C-alpha positions as CSV (number, residue, x, y, z in Angstrom):
1,M,70.0,139.8,128.9
2,K,69.1,137.5,126.0
3,K,65.5,136.5,124.9
4,L,64.3,133.0,124.2
5,A,65.9,131.1,121.3
6,I,62.9,131.3,119.0
7,L,63.3,135.0,119.0
8,F,67.1,134.9,118.5
9,L,66.4,132.6,115.5
10,A,64.1,135.2,113.9
11,W,66.5,138.0,114.7
12,S,69.6,136.4,113.3
13,T,67.9,135.4,110.2
14,L,67.0,139.0,109.5
15,Y,70.4,140.5,110.7
16,F,72.6,137.8,109.0
17,G,70.5,137.7,105.9
18,A,71.5,141.3,105.2
19,C,75.1,140.3,105.1
20,T,75.3,136.9,103.6
21,N,74.3,135.6,100.2
22,G,71.2,133.4,99.9
23,A,69.6,134.1,103.2
24,A,66.0,135.1,103.5
25,S,65.0,138.4,105.2
26,K,62.0,138.6,107.4
27,D,60.3,141.3,105.2
28,G,60.4,138.8,102.2
29,S,62.7,141.1,100.2
30,A,65.5,138.5,99.8
31,Q,66.1,136.4,96.5
32,T,63.9,133.4,95.8
33,E,65.5,130.0,96.0
34,E,65.6,129.9,92.3
35,Q,67.2,133.4,92.0
36,Q,70.0,132.1,94.5
37,V,70.5,129.0,92.5
38,S,70.9,131.1,89.2
39,D,73.3,133.7,90.9
40,N,75.5,130.9,92.4
41,A,75.8,129.4,88.9
42,N,77.1,132.6,87.4
43,K,79.7,133.0,89.9
44,P,83.2,131.5,89.5
45,N,83.0,128.0,90.5
46,G,79.8,128.5,92.3
47,N,78.1,125.3,91.4
48,D,81.1,123.2,91.4
49,L,82.1,124.4,94.9
50,L,78.9,123.2,96.4
51,A,78.5,120.0,94.3
52,P,79.0,117.0,96.3
53,P,82.0,114.9,95.8
54,A,81.9,112.7,92.7
55,W,82.5,109.4,94.8
56,A,79.0,109.9,96.3
57,A,77.2,109.4,93.0
58,D,76.9,105.5,93.4
59,A,77.5,105.3,97.2
60,T,75.6,103.6,100.0
61,I,75.8,104.8,103.5
62,Y,76.1,102.6,106.8
63,E,75.4,104.1,110.3
64,V,77.9,102.9,112.8
65,N,76.7,102.8,116.5
66,L,80.3,102.4,117.8
67,R,79.1,102.1,121.5
68,Q,77.1,99.0,120.6
69,Y,79.2,97.6,117.8
70,T,81.5,95.4,119.7
71,E,81.8,94.5,123.3
72,E,84.9,96.7,123.4
73,A,83.2,99.6,121.7
74,T,86.7,101.0,120.5
75,F,88.0,102.2,117.2
76,K,90.3,99.2,117.2
77,S,87.6,96.6,117.6
78,F,85.9,98.2,114.6
79,L,88.8,97.5,112.3
80,P,88.0,93.8,111.5
81,H,84.4,94.8,110.2
82,I,85.8,97.3,107.7
83,P,86.5,94.5,105.0
84,R,83.2,92.8,105.2
85,L,81.2,96.1,105.2
86,K,83.1,96.9,102.0
87,D,82.4,93.7,100.4
88,M,78.7,93.9,101.4
89,G,78.5,97.1,99.2
90,I,79.0,100.0,101.8
91,D,80.9,103.1,100.6
92,I,80.3,105.7,103.4
93,L,80.6,105.0,107.1
94,W,78.6,107.3,109.2
95,F,79.8,107.2,112.9
96,M,77.4,108.4,115.5
97,P,79.1,111.1,117.6
98,I,82.4,109.8,119.0
99,Y,83.2,113.0,121.2
100,P,83.6,113.0,124.9
101,I,80.2,113.0,126.5
102,S,79.4,115.6,129.4
103,K,79.1,114.3,132.7
104,E,76.8,117.2,134.2
105,K,73.0,116.5,133.8
106,R,74.1,113.2,132.1
107,K,71.3,110.8,131.2
108,G,71.6,107.2,132.0
109,E,74.9,105.3,132.7
110,L,76.8,106.5,129.8
111,G,75.0,109.5,128.7
112,S,73.9,110.5,125.2
113,Y,76.3,110.6,122.3
114,Y,74.7,114.0,121.5
115,A,75.6,115.9,124.7
116,V,79.1,116.9,123.4
117,Q,81.8,118.0,126.0
118,D,84.5,118.8,123.4
119,Y,84.1,119.2,119.6
120,T,87.7,118.4,118.7
121,A,88.4,115.3,120.9
122,V,87.2,111.7,121.1
123,N,85.7,109.7,123.8
124,E,88.7,108.0,125.3
125,E,86.8,106.3,127.9
126,E,84.6,104.4,125.6
127,H,86.3,104.4,122.2
128,G,90.1,104.8,122.6
129,S,92.7,107.4,121.8
130,L,92.8,110.1,119.0
131,A,95.6,108.1,117.5
132,D,93.5,105.2,117.3
133,F,90.8,107.1,115.5
134,K,93.2,108.3,112.9
135,E,94.4,104.8,112.2
136,M,90.8,103.8,111.8
137,V,90.3,106.5,109.3
138,R,93.4,105.5,107.4
139,E,92.1,101.8,107.2
140,I,88.7,103.1,106.0
141,H,90.4,105.0,103.2
142,R,92.7,101.9,102.4
143,A,89.5,100.0,101.9
144,D,88.5,102.8,99.4
145,M,85.8,103.7,101.7
146,K,84.8,107.1,103.3
147,I,83.9,108.2,106.6
148,I,81.6,111.0,107.9
149,L,81.1,112.1,111.5
150,D,78.0,113.0,113.3
151,F,78.3,116.5,114.3
152,V,76.0,118.3,116.9
153,P,75.9,122.1,116.1
154,N,72.6,122.9,117.8
155,H,73.6,122.4,121.4
156,T,76.6,121.3,123.7
157,G,76.8,119.4,126.9
158,W,76.6,121.4,130.1
159,D,80.3,121.0,130.9
160,H,81.7,122.1,127.5
161,A,84.2,124.8,127.9
162,W,82.2,127.3,126.3
163,I,79.8,127.3,129.1
164,T,82.1,129.1,131.4
165,E,84.5,130.7,128.8
166,H,81.8,132.0,126.5
167,P,78.4,132.0,128.0
168,E,77.5,134.5,125.5
169,Y,77.5,131.6,123.1
170,Y,74.2,130.2,124.6
171,T,70.6,131.0,124.6
172,R,69.6,132.5,128.0
173,N,66.2,133.2,129.5
174,D,65.0,136.4,131.1
175,K,66.9,135.6,134.3
176,G,70.1,135.3,132.3
177,E,70.2,131.5,132.7
178,I,71.5,129.2,130.0
179,I,68.6,126.9,128.9
180,D,68.1,123.6,127.1
181,P,66.8,123.7,123.6
182,I,63.1,124.8,123.2
183,E,60.5,123.8,120.6
184,P,59.8,126.9,118.4
185,A,56.2,126.1,117.9
186,T,55.5,126.0,121.6
187,G,58.2,127.8,123.2
188,K,58.6,124.9,125.7
189,S,61.5,122.5,126.3
190,W,62.0,119.6,124.0
191,G,63.1,117.7,127.2
192,W,66.7,117.5,126.0
193,T,67.8,118.6,129.6
194,D,71.2,117.1,129.3
195,V,72.3,119.7,126.6
196,A,72.5,123.6,126.4
197,D,71.2,125.5,123.5
198,L,73.5,127.5,121.4
199,D,72.7,131.0,120.2
200,Y,73.2,131.5,116.5
201,S,72.8,135.2,116.8
202,N,76.4,135.2,118.1
203,M,78.7,135.6,115.2
204,D,81.7,134.7,117.2
205,M,80.0,131.5,118.0
206,R,79.4,130.7,114.4
207,K,83.0,131.3,113.4
208,A,84.2,129.0,116.4
209,M,81.7,126.3,115.2
210,I,83.0,126.4,111.7
211,A,86.6,126.2,113.0
212,E,85.7,123.1,115.0
213,M,84.3,121.4,111.9
214,K,87.4,122.3,109.8
215,W,89.7,120.7,112.4
216,W,88.3,117.2,111.5
217,L,88.9,117.8,107.9
218,T,92.5,119.0,108.2
219,D,93.7,117.1,111.3
220,C,91.8,113.9,111.0
221,D,91.0,113.7,107.1
222,I,87.4,112.8,107.5
223,D,85.1,113.1,104.4
224,G,82.2,115.0,105.6
225,F,79.4,115.2,108.2
226,R,76.0,114.2,109.0
227,M,74.6,117.4,110.8
228,D,72.3,116.6,113.7
229,V,69.0,118.7,114.0
230,A,70.3,120.6,110.9
231,H,67.0,122.4,110.7
232,G,67.3,123.9,114.2
233,V,70.3,125.9,113.1
234,P,69.5,128.9,110.9
235,T,70.0,128.3,107.3
236,D,72.1,131.3,106.6
237,F,74.7,129.8,108.9
238,W,74.7,126.8,106.4
239,D,75.1,128.9,103.5
240,V,78.3,130.1,104.8
241,C,79.4,127.1,106.7
242,V,79.0,124.5,103.9
243,K,80.8,126.9,101.4
244,E,83.8,127.2,104.0
245,L,84.0,123.4,104.5
246,M,84.0,122.9,100.6
247,Q,86.8,125.2,100.4
248,T,88.9,123.2,102.8
249,K,88.0,119.9,101.3
250,K,85.3,118.3,99.1
251,V,83.0,117.0,101.6
252,F,79.7,114.9,101.7
253,M,77.1,116.8,103.6
254,L,74.0,115.0,105.2
255,A,71.4,117.0,107.0
256,E,69.3,115.3,109.5
257,S,66.4,117.4,108.2
258,E,63.8,117.6,105.4
259,V,64.0,121.3,104.8
260,H,64.2,122.3,101.1
261,H,66.6,125.2,101.5
262,L,69.4,123.1,102.9
263,R,69.7,121.0,99.7
264,N,68.5,123.5,97.2
265,V,70.8,126.4,98.3
266,S,72.8,125.6,101.3
267,G,74.9,122.8,99.7
268,F,73.8,119.7,101.5
269,A,74.2,116.7,99.1
270,A,71.4,114.7,101.0
271,D,68.8,115.0,103.7
272,Y,66.5,112.5,105.5
273,G,63.7,111.0,103.7
274,W,61.4,111.3,106.8
275,E,58.2,111.7,104.8
276,F,58.9,108.5,102.8
277,H,59.9,106.7,105.8
278,H,56.6,107.2,107.7
279,L,54.7,106.4,104.5
280,M,56.5,103.0,104.4
281,N,55.6,102.4,108.2
282,A,51.8,103.5,107.4
283,I,51.7,101.1,104.5
284,A,53.1,98.3,106.7
285,E,50.4,99.2,109.1
286,G,47.8,99.1,106.6
287,T,46.7,102.8,107.0
288,K,48.3,103.7,103.6
289,H,48.9,101.7,100.4
290,A,51.4,101.1,97.6
291,S,49.2,103.3,95.5
292,D,50.2,106.4,97.7
293,I,53.8,106.2,96.8
294,E,53.6,107.6,93.3
295,P,51.6,110.9,94.4
296,W,54.1,111.4,97.2
297,F,57.0,110.9,94.9
298,K,55.8,113.5,92.4
299,E,54.7,116.1,95.0
300,N,58.2,115.6,96.8
301,R,60.2,116.0,93.6
302,K,58.7,119.4,92.9
303,Q,60.2,120.9,96.0
304,Y,63.9,120.1,95.2
305,S,66.2,121.4,92.6
306,K,69.3,119.5,94.0
307,G,70.4,116.5,95.9
308,Y,68.5,113.5,97.2
309,H,67.1,111.9,100.2
310,I,68.7,109.2,102.4
311,H,66.0,106.3,102.6
312,F,66.1,103.7,105.4
313,T,64.0,101.0,107.2
314,S,65.9,101.8,110.4
315,N,68.3,104.1,112.0
316,H,69.5,104.8,115.6
317,D,66.4,106.9,116.5
318,E,63.9,104.5,114.9
319,N,65.5,101.5,116.4
320,S,65.8,102.7,119.9
321,W,62.6,104.8,120.3
322,N,60.0,103.5,117.8
323,G,61.1,99.9,117.3
324,T,63.0,97.6,114.9
325,E,62.0,97.2,111.4
326,F,60.6,93.8,112.4
327,E,58.3,95.7,114.9
328,R,57.2,98.4,112.6
329,M,57.1,96.5,109.2
330,G,56.8,92.9,110.1
331,E,57.0,90.4,107.2
332,G,57.4,93.3,104.7
333,H,60.8,94.5,106.2
334,K,62.8,93.1,103.2
335,A,60.2,94.6,100.6
336,F,60.7,98.0,102.1
337,A,64.3,97.7,102.1
338,I,64.2,96.9,98.3
339,L,61.9,99.9,97.9
340,S,64.3,102.2,99.9
341,A,67.2,101.2,97.7
342,T,65.8,101.1,94.3
343,L,63.2,104.0,94.1
344,D,65.3,107.0,94.6
345,G,68.1,108.5,96.8
346,M,70.8,106.9,98.7
347,P,70.0,103.8,100.8
348,L,71.1,103.7,104.5
349,V,71.9,100.6,106.5
350,Y,71.9,100.6,110.3
351,S,74.4,98.8,112.5
352,G,73.4,95.2,112.9
353,Q,70.7,95.0,110.1
354,E,72.9,92.7,108.2
355,E,72.6,90.2,111.2
356,P,69.9,91.0,111.5
357,I,69.4,92.2,115.0
358,K,65.9,92.0,116.5
359,K,66.1,94.1,119.5
360,R,65.9,97.8,120.4
361,L,69.4,98.9,121.2
362,E,69.7,100.7,124.6
363,F,70.6,104.4,124.0
364,F,72.3,105.6,127.3
365,K,74.0,102.3,128.3
366,K,76.1,99.4,126.9
367,D,74.0,97.0,124.8
368,P,76.3,95.1,122.3
369,I,75.0,93.9,119.0
370,E,75.7,90.0,118.8
371,F,77.1,89.6,115.5
372,K,77.1,85.7,114.7
373,N,75.8,84.7,111.3
374,Y,75.3,87.7,109.2
375,N,72.3,86.0,107.8
376,Y,71.1,89.2,105.8
377,A,74.7,90.1,104.5
378,D,74.0,88.3,101.1
379,F,70.6,90.1,100.8
380,Y,72.3,93.5,101.3
381,R,75.3,92.5,99.1
382,E,72.9,91.7,96.2
383,L,70.9,94.7,96.5
384,L,73.7,97.4,97.3
385,S,75.9,96.1,94.5
386,L,73.3,97.3,92.0
387,K,74.4,100.9,92.1
388,K,77.9,99.8,91.0
389,K,76.6,97.6,88.0
390,N,73.6,99.9,86.8
391,K,73.9,103.5,86.3
392,A,70.0,103.9,86.6
393,L,70.3,103.4,90.4
394,R,73.0,106.1,91.0
395,N,72.0,108.9,93.5
396,G,70.2,112.1,92.5
397,K,70.7,113.4,89.0
398,A,73.5,110.8,88.4
399,G,70.7,108.2,88.1
400,G,67.5,107.6,86.2
401,E,64.2,109.2,87.2
402,A,61.6,106.8,88.5
403,V,58.7,106.1,86.0
404,F,55.8,104.5,87.5
405,L,53.5,102.0,85.9
406,N,49.9,101.6,86.4
407,T,49.3,98.3,88.3
408,N,45.5,98.8,88.9
409,N,46.2,97.3,92.3
410,Q,46.4,99.5,95.4
411,D,48.9,97.0,97.2
412,V,51.5,96.7,94.2
413,V,53.9,99.4,93.1
414,A,55.9,99.1,89.8
415,Y,58.4,101.4,88.3
416,S,61.5,101.5,86.2
417,R,64.5,103.6,86.1
418,E,66.9,104.2,83.1
419,K,70.2,105.9,82.6
420,D,72.7,105.6,79.6
421,G,71.3,102.3,78.4
422,D,71.0,100.6,81.9
423,M,67.5,99.8,83.3
424,I,66.1,98.6,86.4
425,F,62.5,97.3,86.7
426,T,61.1,96.8,90.3
427,I,57.6,95.4,91.2
428,I,56.8,95.0,94.9
429,N,53.7,93.6,96.7
430,L,53.4,95.7,99.7
431,S,50.7,93.6,101.3
432,P,50.3,90.3,103.2
433,R,48.0,89.1,100.5
434,Q,48.8,87.3,97.3
435,Q,48.5,89.5,94.3
436,T,48.2,88.9,90.5
437,I,48.7,91.9,88.2
438,E,48.9,92.4,84.5
439,L,50.9,95.5,83.3
440,S,51.4,97.3,80.0
441,T,55.1,97.2,79.8
442,T,55.6,98.8,76.5
443,G,59.2,100.5,76.3
444,L,60.5,97.8,78.7
445,E,60.6,95.0,76.3
446,G,63.7,92.7,76.5
447,A,65.6,90.2,78.6
448,F,66.1,91.1,82.4
449,N,68.2,89.3,85.0
450,N,66.4,88.6,88.1
451,V,68.6,90.1,90.8
452,F,67.4,88.0,93.6
453,G,67.5,84.7,91.6
454,S,69.3,82.9,89.0
455,S,66.6,83.2,86.3
456,T,66.4,85.3,83.2
457,T,62.8,87.0,82.5
458,S,61.6,88.2,79.2
459,I,59.3,91.2,79.2
460,D,57.2,92.0,76.3
461,S,54.5,94.8,75.9
462,N,52.0,93.2,78.1
463,S,53.1,91.0,81.1
464,K,51.5,89.1,84.0
465,F,53.0,88.7,87.5
466,D,52.1,86.6,90.4
467,L,53.3,87.9,93.6
468,K,53.4,86.2,97.2
469,P,52.7,88.3,100.2
470,W,55.3,91.0,100.6
471,D,57.0,89.5,97.3
472,Y,59.3,91.5,95.1
473,L,61.0,91.4,91.7
474,V,64.1,93.5,90.9
475,L,64.9,93.0,87.2
476,D,68.2,94.3,85.7
477,K,68.0,94.5,82.0
478,V,70.5,92.7,79.9
479,N,72.4,94.9,77.6
């Protein structure tokens, strides 16, 4: 009889750490992350193998909530949106889970996308056939875009075949009963009662899970994964899994997590910028200020040796459970979008933000986005196209480091980024009040195009800026 999941997690880290490179052992005898990075660099193709694909360097990601995207909610009905999203500056389409959803213990009318019944099938009831999916993948590739799938490795639905065929793949309580996921800190259920927790101390389950992922690469030609609850899976699994996936096909790996090891060692190209997102929400509320951004940024940068964050003003969790960007950020929603896309990392746009939608989308039932005017499409096009034009805005080490300027104002943030002669200079008023600032702009002298205007601005060693509430200037240096 197996113990609770938290005990399994500790045991599997100890056991598997002894037989895989880069895993931490319980007694602390394993290598440090710095040693692991160094060792990987000395192995044949070590760094090249785990490096993200080159096409991700200047990419922007867009989250597709297919259930709500059109009235039909099908792969076929999504096809007409591909050209306009490409035109808007989108490079990577992340599809929320498109697998069959378990009926047992289902929540709501249609169930959660994350209660997976079968990892190697599509939800034909809602989205159409596997052939339709493959045709959509081909159309995305024809548009010179990439597609990644939301994968759910932490748990399955209750009528997944493994429940009966391989009950040993799951975490069980003292009575031998399969349980839903528990919170490690408390040992209590997260409340995700519609899913069954997988047991990563079972090596056969790990192999089976990797095989399911590879199927999407080899049979459906997708370009990577967004891994749900990546921090809930032992990192030594990711050390092996990402390497095996990369040997199959060069893929883009996004972790729904903010755990340093996943990017520094395990091979994820990107993770979630949760801390920064929460900081932006707090600034919008008035409990934090623009002056808190620089210290957060510098401390955060110390924690990572590789990769970058995904930054966003909304996503499916935020929209459905915590409110739209209009609810959380009010009149500052565009200013925070500018901040997300120009400070550092890869920007994310959620389904419908280009309309924009101003409602919380239902999670467990049909609630279509009403696309009509695409009133914010031009805003996003101007913002996102910068990554293609200006090398300073590229992702991670491909882009320029943010250099903050002292504004002497707690509500205004200003920073520049430079790479290979390209420069971007951004100033944002993150408050509902008019602000006037004088900056020492030594080193930034020259002519700049105002990205959100038709004017050219000349910067000398000292400059004065008048900013309306929630105002912003994004200046692209003229070469």
